[in-house]
PDB file as gemmi writes it, atoms N, CA and C in Angstrom:
CRYST1    1.000    1.000    1.000  90.00  90.00  90.00 P 1                      
ATOM      1  N   MET A   1      46.058  45.630 -10.371  1.00  0.00           N  
ATOM      2  CA  MET A   1      44.903  44.956  -9.785  1.00  0.00           C  
ATOM      3  C   MET A   1      43.649  45.782 -10.061  1.00  0.00           C  
ATOM      4  N   SER A   2      42.566  45.123 -10.478  1.00  0.00           N  
ATOM      5  CA  SER A   2      41.329  45.843 -10.781  1.00  0.00           C  
ATOM      6  C   SER A   2      40.586  46.196  -9.497  1.00  0.00           C  
ATOM      7  N   LYS A   3      39.800  47.268  -9.591  1.00  0.00           N  
ATOM      8  CA  LYS A   3      39.012  47.697  -8.440  1.00  0.00           C  
ATOM      9  C   LYS A   3      37.801  46.796  -8.292  1.00  0.00           C  
ATOM     10  N   LYS A   4      37.456  46.492  -7.046  1.00  0.00           N  
ATOM     11  CA  LYS A   4      36.308  45.642  -6.774  1.00  0.00           C  
ATOM     12  C   LYS A   4      35.016  46.427  -7.011  1.00  0.00           C  
ATOM     13  N   THR A   5      34.045  45.795  -7.654  1.00  0.00           N  
ATOM     14  CA  THR A   5      32.746  46.427  -7.881  1.00  0.00           C  
ATOM     15  C   THR A   5      31.668  45.680  -7.108  1.00  0.00           C  
ATOM     16  N   ILE A   6      30.614  46.416  -6.802  1.00  0.00           N  
ATOM     17  CA  ILE A   6      29.456  45.850  -6.113  1.00  0.00           C  
ATOM     18  C   ILE A   6      28.204  46.217  -6.898  1.00  0.00           C  
ATOM     19  N   ARG A   7      27.136  45.462  -6.681  1.00  0.00           N  
ATOM     20  CA  ARG A   7      25.860  45.724  -7.347  1.00  0.00           C  
ATOM     21  C   ARG A   7      24.938  46.473  -6.397  1.00  0.00           C  
ATOM     22  N   VAL A   8      24.311  47.533  -6.906  1.00  0.00           N  
ATOM     23  CA  VAL A   8      23.301  48.298  -6.169  1.00  0.00           C  
ATOM     24  C   VAL A   8      22.163  48.615  -7.129  1.00  0.00           C  
ATOM     25  N   GLU A   9      21.080  49.142  -6.595  1.00  0.00           N  
ATOM     26  CA  GLU A   9      19.954  49.588  -7.406  1.00  0.00           C  
ATOM     27  C   GLU A   9      19.599  51.001  -7.019  1.00  0.00           C  
ATOM     28  N   VAL A  10      19.134  51.777  -7.989  1.00  0.00           N  
ATOM     29  CA  VAL A  10      18.596  53.106  -7.734  1.00  0.00           C  
ATOM     30  C   VAL A  10      17.122  53.056  -8.109  1.00  0.00           C  
ATOM     31  N   ALA A  11      16.252  53.446  -7.172  1.00  0.00           N  
ATOM     32  CA  ALA A  11      14.804  53.359  -7.389  1.00  0.00           C  
ATOM     33  C   ALA A  11      14.160  54.727  -7.223  1.00  0.00           C  
ATOM     34  N   TYR A  12      13.201  54.990  -8.105  1.00  0.00           N  
ATOM     35  CA  TYR A  12      12.417  56.225  -8.031  1.00  0.00           C  
ATOM     36  C   TYR A  12      11.037  55.943  -8.598  1.00  0.00           C  
ATOM     37  N   ALA A  13      10.008  56.553  -8.014  1.00  0.00           N  
ATOM     38  CA  ALA A  13       8.645  56.329  -8.503  1.00  0.00           C  
ATOM     39  C   ALA A  13       7.889  57.642  -8.609  1.00  0.00           C  
ATOM     40  N   ARG A  14       7.272  57.820  -9.765  1.00  0.00           N  
ATOM     41  CA  ARG A  14       6.283  58.875  -9.951  1.00  0.00           C  
ATOM     42  C   ARG A  14       4.929  58.232  -9.691  1.00  0.00           C  
ATOM     43  N   VAL A  15       3.898  59.024  -9.732  1.00  0.00           N  
ATOM     44  CA  VAL A  15       2.554  58.475  -9.553  1.00  0.00           C  
ATOM     45  C   VAL A  15       2.244  57.477 -10.660  1.00  0.00           C  
ATOM     46  N   ASP A  16       2.712  57.771 -11.880  1.00  0.00           N  
ATOM     47  CA  ASP A  16       2.353  56.959 -13.039  1.00  0.00           C  
ATOM     48  C   ASP A  16       3.447  56.022 -13.546  1.00  0.00           C  
ATOM     49  N   GLN A  17       4.642  56.102 -13.003  1.00  0.00           N  
ATOM     50  CA  GLN A  17       5.741  55.300 -13.525  1.00  0.00           C  
ATOM     51  C   GLN A  17       6.799  55.100 -12.438  1.00  0.00           C  
ATOM     52  N   GLN A  18       7.509  53.984 -12.533  1.00  0.00           N  
ATOM     53  CA  GLN A  18       8.592  53.736 -11.568  1.00  0.00           C  
ATOM     54  C   GLN A  18       9.809  53.177 -12.282  1.00  0.00           C  
ATOM     55  N   TRP A  19      10.960  53.386 -11.668  1.00  0.00           N  
ATOM     56  CA  TRP A  19      12.226  52.903 -12.196  1.00  0.00           C  
ATOM     57  C   TRP A  19      12.984  52.185 -11.089  1.00  0.00           C  
ATOM     58  N   VAL A  20      13.597  51.070 -11.412  1.00  0.00           N  
ATOM     59  CA  VAL A  20      14.557  50.393 -10.556  1.00  0.00           C  
ATOM     60  C   VAL A  20      15.736  50.076 -11.471  1.00  0.00           C  
ATOM     61  N   LEU A  21      16.812  50.830 -11.295  1.00  0.00           N  
ATOM     62  CA  LEU A  21      17.954  50.746 -12.197  1.00  0.00           C  
ATOM     63  C   LEU A  21      19.109  50.028 -11.522  1.00  0.00           C  
ATOM     64  N   PRO A  22      19.408  48.801 -11.943  1.00  0.00           N  
ATOM     65  CA  PRO A  22      20.557  48.091 -11.371  1.00  0.00           C  
ATOM     66  C   PRO A  22      21.854  48.626 -11.973  1.00  0.00           C  
ATOM     67  N   LEU A  23      22.912  48.691 -11.164  1.00  0.00           N  
ATOM     68  CA  LEU A  23      24.203  49.100 -11.684  1.00  0.00           C  
ATOM     69  C   LEU A  23      25.334  48.545 -10.841  1.00  0.00           C  
ATOM     70  N   SER A  24      26.500  48.508 -11.442  1.00  0.00           N  
ATOM     71  CA  SER A  24      27.726  48.114 -10.744  1.00  0.00           C  
ATOM     72  C   SER A  24      28.513  49.366 -10.440  1.00  0.00           C  
ATOM     73  N   VAL A  25      28.954  49.505  -9.187  1.00  0.00           N  
ATOM     74  CA  VAL A  25      29.756  50.658  -8.788  1.00  0.00           C  
ATOM     75  C   VAL A  25      31.016  50.165  -8.085  1.00  0.00           C  
ATOM     76  N   THR A  26      32.007  51.006  -8.067  1.00  0.00           N  
ATOM     77  CA  THR A  26      33.250  50.676  -7.389  1.00  0.00           C  
ATOM     78  C   THR A  26      33.035  50.709  -5.876  1.00  0.00           C  
ATOM     79  N   LEU A  27      33.648  49.791  -5.181  1.00  0.00           N  
ATOM     80  CA  LEU A  27      33.591  49.763  -3.719  1.00  0.00           C  
ATOM     81  C   LEU A  27      34.023  51.124  -3.190  1.00  0.00           C  
ATOM     82  N   GLY A  28      33.248  51.693  -2.281  1.00  0.00           N  
ATOM     83  CA  GLY A  28      33.540  53.008  -1.726  1.00  0.00           C  
ATOM     84  C   GLY A  28      32.768  54.136  -2.383  1.00  0.00           C  
ATOM     85  N   THR A  29      31.902  53.808  -3.340  1.00  0.00           N  
ATOM     86  CA  THR A  29      31.092  54.813  -4.036  1.00  0.00           C  
ATOM     87  C   THR A  29      30.044  55.392  -3.098  1.00  0.00           C  
ATOM     88  N   THR A  30      29.802  56.703  -3.210  1.00  0.00           N  
ATOM     89  CA  THR A  30      28.781  57.365  -2.406  1.00  0.00           C  
ATOM     90  C   THR A  30      27.416  57.241  -3.076  1.00  0.00           C  
ATOM     91  N   ILE A  31      26.377  57.513  -2.317  1.00  0.00           N  
ATOM     92  CA  ILE A  31      25.020  57.521  -2.857  1.00  0.00           C  
ATOM     93  C   ILE A  31      24.925  58.536  -3.983  1.00  0.00           C  
ATOM     94  N   ASP A  32      25.510  59.704  -3.789  1.00  0.00           N  
ATOM     95  CA  ASP A  32      25.495  60.759  -4.793  1.00  0.00           C  
ATOM     96  C   ASP A  32      26.074  60.270  -6.120  1.00  0.00           C  
ATOM     97  N   LEU A  33      27.220  59.655  -6.079  1.00  0.00           N  
ATOM     98  CA  LEU A  33      27.867  59.182  -7.298  1.00  0.00           C  
ATOM     99  C   LEU A  33      27.087  58.038  -7.951  1.00  0.00           C  
ATOM    100  N   ALA A  34      26.522  57.163  -7.150  1.00  0.00           N  
ATOM    101  CA  ALA A  34      25.713  56.063  -7.694  1.00  0.00           C  
ATOM    102  C   ALA A  34      24.493  56.613  -8.427  1.00  0.00           C  
ATOM    103  N   ILE A  35      23.856  57.631  -7.865  1.00  0.00           N  
ATOM    104  CA  ILE A  35      22.698  58.248  -8.523  1.00  0.00           C  
ATOM    105  C   ILE A  35      23.120  58.854  -9.858  1.00  0.00           C  
ATOM    106  N   LYS A  36      24.252  59.551  -9.868  1.00  0.00           N  
ATOM    107  CA  LYS A  36      24.742  60.131 -11.115  1.00  0.00           C  
ATOM    108  C   LYS A  36      25.019  59.044 -12.153  1.00  0.00           C  
ATOM    109  N   GLN A  37      25.638  57.954 -11.736  1.00  0.00           N  
ATOM    110  CA  GLN A  37      25.962  56.864 -12.662  1.00  0.00           C  
ATOM    111  C   GLN A  37      24.716  56.150 -13.180  1.00  0.00           C  
ATOM    112  N   SER A  38      23.629  56.195 -12.432  1.00  0.00           N  
ATOM    113  CA  SER A  38      22.404  55.493 -12.830  1.00  0.00           C  
ATOM    114  C   SER A  38      21.665  56.170 -13.975  1.00  0.00           C  
ATOM    115  N   THR A  39      21.921  57.420 -14.246  1.00  0.00           N  
ATOM    116  CA  THR A  39      21.259  58.261 -15.256  1.00  0.00           C  
ATOM    117  C   THR A  39      19.816  58.612 -14.909  1.00  0.00           C  
ATOM    118  N   ILE A  40      19.364  58.344 -13.705  1.00  0.00           N  
ATOM    119  CA  ILE A  40      17.990  58.672 -13.315  1.00  0.00           C  
ATOM    120  C   ILE A  40      17.728  60.175 -13.400  1.00  0.00           C  
ATOM    121  N   LEU A  41      18.764  60.990 -13.163  1.00  0.00           N  
ATOM    122  CA  LEU A  41      18.575  62.443 -13.210  1.00  0.00           C  
ATOM    123  C   LEU A  41      18.259  62.931 -14.620  1.00  0.00           C  
ATOM    124  N   THR A  42      18.721  62.231 -15.637  1.00  0.00           N  
ATOM    125  CA  THR A  42      18.384  62.610 -17.008  1.00  0.00           C  
ATOM    126  C   THR A  42      17.033  62.026 -17.433  1.00  0.00           C  
ATOM    127  N   LEU A  43      16.648  60.899 -16.846  1.00  0.00           N  
ATOM    128  CA  LEU A  43      15.350  60.288 -17.164  1.00  0.00           C  
ATOM    129  C   LEU A  43      14.189  61.064 -16.547  1.00  0.00           C  
ATOM    130  N   CYS A  44      14.437  61.677 -15.396  1.00  0.00           N  
ATOM    131  CA  CYS A  44      13.384  62.366 -14.646  1.00  0.00           C  
ATOM    132  C   CYS A  44      13.814  63.809 -14.430  1.00  0.00           C  
ATOM    133  N   GLU A  45      13.351  64.684 -15.297  1.00  0.00           N  
ATOM    134  CA  GLU A  45      13.790  66.075 -15.273  1.00  0.00           C  
ATOM    135  C   GLU A  45      13.405  66.820 -14.007  1.00  0.00           C  
ATOM    136  N   GLU A  46      12.393  66.342 -13.289  1.00  0.00           N  
ATOM    137  CA  GLU A  46      11.988  67.019 -12.055  1.00  0.00           C  
ATOM    138  C   GLU A  46      13.009  66.825 -10.933  1.00  0.00           C  
ATOM    139  N   LEU A  47      13.902  65.855 -11.093  1.00  0.00           N  
ATOM    140  CA  LEU A  47      14.924  65.590 -10.077  1.00  0.00           C  
ATOM    141  C   LEU A  47      16.168  66.424 -10.335  1.00  0.00           C  
ATOM    142  N   THR A  48      16.609  67.100  -9.306  1.00  0.00           N  
ATOM    143  CA  THR A  48      17.893  67.792  -9.365  1.00  0.00           C  
ATOM    144  C   THR A  48      18.668  67.394  -8.124  1.00  0.00           C  
ATOM    145  N   ARG A  49      19.958  67.430  -8.225  1.00  0.00           N  
ATOM    146  CA  ARG A  49      20.800  67.020  -7.105  1.00  0.00           C  
ATOM    147  C   ARG A  49      20.490  67.854  -5.848  1.00  0.00           C  
ATOM    148  N   GLU A  50      20.109  69.097  -6.047  1.00  0.00           N  
ATOM    149  CA  GLU A  50      19.851  69.999  -4.914  1.00  0.00           C  
ATOM    150  C   GLU A  50      18.577  69.651  -4.149  1.00  0.00           C  
ATOM    151  N   ASN A  51      17.613  68.987  -4.798  1.00  0.00           N  
ATOM    152  CA  ASN A  51      16.343  68.715  -4.107  1.00  0.00           C  
ATOM    153  C   ASN A  51      16.127  67.246  -3.755  1.00  0.00           C  
ATOM    154  N   LEU A  52      17.183  66.454  -3.751  1.00  0.00           N  
ATOM    155  CA  LEU A  52      17.035  65.025  -3.497  1.00  0.00           C  
ATOM    156  C   LEU A  52      16.940  64.694  -2.011  1.00  0.00           C  
ATOM    157  N   THR A  53      15.967  63.872  -1.691  1.00  0.00           N  
ATOM    158  CA  THR A  53      15.902  63.208  -0.396  1.00  0.00           C  
ATOM    159  C   THR A  53      16.020  61.731  -0.707  1.00  0.00           C  
ATOM    160  N   VAL A  54      16.980  61.070  -0.087  1.00  0.00           N  
ATOM    161  CA  VAL A  54      17.268  59.682  -0.439  1.00  0.00           C  
ATOM    162  C   VAL A  54      17.303  58.801   0.797  1.00  0.00           C  
ATOM    163  N   GLY A  55      17.191  57.504   0.559  1.00  0.00           N  
ATOM    164  CA  GLY A  55      17.298  56.533   1.626  1.00  0.00           C  
ATOM    165  C   GLY A  55      17.755  55.207   1.072  1.00  0.00           C  
ATOM    166  N   VAL A  56      18.034  54.288   1.966  1.00  0.00           N  
ATOM    167  CA  VAL A  56      18.379  52.922   1.595  1.00  0.00           C  
ATOM    168  C   VAL A  56      17.443  52.008   2.376  1.00  0.00           C  
ATOM    169  N   PHE A  57      16.630  51.253   1.652  1.00  0.00           N  
ATOM    170  CA  PHE A  57      15.637  50.359   2.249  1.00  0.00           C  
ATOM    171  C   PHE A  57      14.781  51.069   3.298  1.00  0.00           C  
ATOM    172  N   GLY A  58      14.294  52.270   2.953  1.00  0.00           N  
ATOM    173  CA  GLY A  58      13.364  52.991   3.809  1.00  0.00           C  
ATOM    174  C   GLY A  58      13.988  53.822   4.910  1.00  0.00           C  
ATOM    175  N   GLU A  59      15.283  53.837   5.021  1.00  0.00           N  
ATOM    176  CA  GLU A  59      15.972  54.619   6.048  1.00  0.00           C  
ATOM    177  C   GLU A  59      16.665  55.807   5.387  1.00  0.00           C  
ATOM    178  N   VAL A  60      16.305  57.027   5.791  1.00  0.00           N  
ATOM    179  CA  VAL A  60      16.853  58.231   5.173  1.00  0.00           C  
ATOM    180  C   VAL A  60      18.368  58.275   5.354  1.00  0.00           C  
ATOM    181  N   ARG A  61      19.048  58.634   4.279  1.00  0.00           N  
ATOM    182  CA  ARG A  61      20.519  58.714   4.273  1.00  0.00           C  
ATOM    183  C   ARG A  61      20.973  60.019   3.643  1.00  0.00           C  
ATOM    184  N   ARG A  62      22.257  60.320   3.819  1.00  0.00           N  
ATOM    185  CA  ARG A  62      22.877  61.488   3.202  1.00  0.00           C  
ATOM    186  C   ARG A  62      23.469  61.073   1.855  1.00  0.00           C  
ATOM    187  N   LEU A  63      23.584  62.035   0.950  1.00  0.00           N  
ATOM    188  CA  LEU A  63      24.190  61.768  -0.355  1.00  0.00           C  
ATOM    189  C   LEU A  63      25.644  61.341  -0.218  1.00  0.00           C  
ATOM    190  N   SER A  64      26.290  61.745   0.864  1.00  0.00           N  
ATOM    191  CA  SER A  64      27.705  61.432   1.067  1.00  0.00           C  
ATOM    192  C   SER A  64      27.939  60.053   1.680  1.00  0.00           C  
ATOM    193  N   ASP A  65      26.867  59.345   2.053  1.00  0.00           N  
ATOM    194  CA  ASP A  65      27.016  58.000   2.628  1.00  0.00           C  
ATOM    195  C   ASP A  65      27.508  57.021   1.564  1.00  0.00           C  
ATOM    196  N   VAL A  66      28.334  56.079   1.976  1.00  0.00           N  
ATOM    197  CA  VAL A  66      28.883  55.065   1.064  1.00  0.00           C  
ATOM    198  C   VAL A  66      27.898  53.903   0.949  1.00  0.00           C  
ATOM    199  N   VAL A  67      27.703  53.421  -0.278  1.00  0.00           N  
ATOM    200  CA  VAL A  67      26.788  52.296  -0.505  1.00  0.00           C  
ATOM    201  C   VAL A  67      27.472  50.970  -0.210  1.00  0.00           C  
ATOM    202  N   LYS A  68      26.639  49.980   0.100  1.00  0.00           N  
ATOM    203  CA  LYS A  68      27.129  48.615   0.334  1.00  0.00           C  
ATOM    204  C   LYS A  68      26.515  47.703  -0.724  1.00  0.00           C  
ATOM    205  N   ALA A  69      27.109  46.566  -0.923  1.00  0.00           N  
ATOM    206  CA  ALA A  69      26.611  45.600  -1.904  1.00  0.00           C  
ATOM    207  C   ALA A  69      25.148  45.267  -1.613  1.00  0.00           C  
ATOM    208  N   GLY A  70      24.334  45.315  -2.645  1.00  0.00           N  
ATOM    209  CA  GLY A  70      22.924  44.962  -2.509  1.00  0.00           C  
ATOM    210  C   GLY A  70      22.015  46.094  -2.081  1.00  0.00           C  
ATOM    211  N   ASP A  71      22.560  47.282  -1.791  1.00  0.00           N  
ATOM    212  CA  ASP A  71      21.718  48.409  -1.378  1.00  0.00           C  
ATOM    213  C   ASP A  71      20.750  48.808  -2.475  1.00  0.00           C  
ATOM    214  N   ARG A  72      19.544  49.197  -2.071  1.00  0.00           N  
ATOM    215  CA  ARG A  72      18.582  49.810  -2.988  1.00  0.00           C  
ATOM    216  C   ARG A  72      18.465  51.272  -2.568  1.00  0.00           C  
ATOM    217  N   ILE A  73      19.032  52.146  -3.373  1.00  0.00           N  
ATOM    218  CA  ILE A  73      18.992  53.581  -3.099  1.00  0.00           C  
ATOM    219  C   ILE A  73      17.646  54.086  -3.580  1.00  0.00           C  
ATOM    220  N   GLU A  74      16.874  54.663  -2.674  1.00  0.00           N  
ATOM    221  CA  GLU A  74      15.532  55.137  -3.003  1.00  0.00           C  
ATOM    222  C   GLU A  74      15.537  56.658  -3.033  1.00  0.00           C  
ATOM    223  N   ILE A  75      15.020  57.218  -4.104  1.00  0.00           N  
ATOM    224  CA  ILE A  75      14.869  58.666  -4.211  1.00  0.00           C  
ATOM    225  C   ILE A  75      13.421  58.970  -3.867  1.00  0.00           C  
ATOM    226  N   TYR A  76      13.219  59.789  -2.830  1.00  0.00           N  
ATOM    227  CA  TYR A  76      11.872  60.084  -2.354  1.00  0.00           C  
ATOM    228  C   TYR A  76      11.350  61.357  -2.996  1.00  0.00           C  
ATOM    229  N   ARG A  77      10.060  61.355  -3.316  1.00  0.00           N  
ATOM    230  CA  ARG A  77       9.419  62.562  -3.819  1.00  0.00           C  
ATOM    231  C   ARG A  77       8.588  63.156  -2.702  1.00  0.00           C  
ATOM    232  N   THR A  78       8.233  64.426  -2.852  1.00  0.00           N  
ATOM    233  CA  THR A  78       7.433  65.071  -1.822  1.00  0.00           C  
ATOM    234  C   THR A  78       6.026  64.483  -1.831  1.00  0.00           C  
ATOM    235  N   LEU A  79       5.410  64.468  -0.682  1.00  0.00           N  
ATOM    236  CA  LEU A  79       4.060  63.923  -0.570  1.00  0.00           C  
ATOM    237  C   LEU A  79       3.057  64.865  -1.208  1.00  0.00           C  
ATOM    238  N   ILE A  80       2.055  64.309  -1.844  1.00  0.00           N  
ATOM    239  CA  ILE A  80       1.001  65.112  -2.462  1.00  0.00           C  
ATOM    240  C   ILE A  80       0.103  65.699  -1.384  1.00  0.00           C  
ATOM    241  N   CYS A  81      -0.162  64.922  -0.354  1.00  0.00           N  
ATOM    242  CA  CYS A  81      -0.950  65.413   0.777  1.00  0.00           C  
ATOM    243  C   CYS A  81      -0.447  64.744   2.051  1.00  0.00           C  
ATOM    244  N   ASP A  82      -0.777  65.331   3.164  1.00  0.00           N  
ATOM    245  CA  ASP A  82      -0.390  64.793   4.464  1.00  0.00           C  
ATOM    246  C   ASP A  82      -1.222  63.539   4.744  1.00  0.00           C  
ATOM    247  N   PRO A  83      -0.580  62.394   4.982  1.00  0.00           N  
ATOM    248  CA  PRO A  83      -1.335  61.146   5.208  1.00  0.00           C  
ATOM    249  C   PRO A  83      -2.302  61.232   6.392  1.00  0.00           C  
ATOM    250  N   LYS A  84      -1.927  61.933   7.437  1.00  0.00           N  
ATOM    251  CA  LYS A  84      -2.825  62.065   8.598  1.00  0.00           C  
ATOM    252  C   LYS A  84      -4.075  62.848   8.216  1.00  0.00           C  
ATOM    253  N   GLU A  85      -3.884  63.910   7.445  1.00  0.00           N  
ATOM    254  CA  GLU A  85      -5.014  64.722   7.009  1.00  0.00           C  
ATOM    255  C   GLU A  85      -5.924  63.921   6.082  1.00  0.00           C  
ATOM    256  N   ALA A  86      -5.357  63.142   5.182  1.00  0.00           N  
ATOM    257  CA  ALA A  86      -6.143  62.310   4.273  1.00  0.00           C  
ATOM    258  C   ALA A  86      -6.970  61.289   5.055  1.00  0.00           C  
ATOM    259  N   ARG A  87      -6.375  60.716   6.083  1.00  0.00           N  
ATOM    260  CA  ARG A  87      -7.093  59.737   6.925  1.00  0.00           C  
ATOM    261  C   ARG A  87      -8.262  60.400   7.634  1.00  0.00           C  
ATOM    262  N   ARG A  88      -8.030  61.610   8.162  1.00  0.00           N  
ATOM    263  CA  ARG A  88      -9.112  62.337   8.833  1.00  0.00           C  
ATOM    264  C   ARG A  88     -10.251  62.633   7.870  1.00  0.00           C  
ATOM    265  N   ASP A  89      -9.896  63.043   6.636  1.00  0.00           N  
ATOM    266  CA  ASP A  89     -10.917  63.349   5.638  1.00  0.00           C  
ATOM    267  C   ASP A  89     -11.754  62.114   5.305  1.00  0.00           C  
ATOM    268  N   ARG A  90     -11.125  60.960   5.189  1.00  0.00           N  
ATOM    269  CA  ARG A  90     -11.853  59.720   4.883  1.00  0.00           C  
ATOM    270  C   ARG A  90     -12.769  59.320   6.045  1.00  0.00           C  
ATOM    271  N   ALA A  91     -12.329  59.590   7.264  1.00  0.00           N  
ATOM    272  CA  ALA A  91     -13.106  59.189   8.440  1.00  0.00           C  
ATOM    273  C   ALA A  91     -14.334  60.074   8.662  1.00  0.00           C  
ATOM    274  N   SER A  92     -14.276  61.286   8.144  1.00  0.00           N  
ATOM    275  CA  SER A  92     -15.414  62.203   8.401  1.00  0.00           C  
ATOM    276  C   SER A  92     -16.489  62.136   7.355  1.00  0.00           C  
TER     277      SER A  92                                                      
END                                                                             
């Protein structure tokens, strides 16, 4: 019997470019393994497994969490500036 697969997406955005990579993974796949299968780590050299902060539909998750059908795994980058500080600067 073949293993059941589900569809997920891996998303990452730089300031100048973004990626949304659809892929099929085996049921029970972790976020970590889905990211590896997506090849995003080779496309974006600044990303390493050790510095990843990830989420699914805006909710922060662990790399060890199992994905569900239709999940969009988002890889977050560090903020360039603090949004509160930027707002204060614009207001003054």
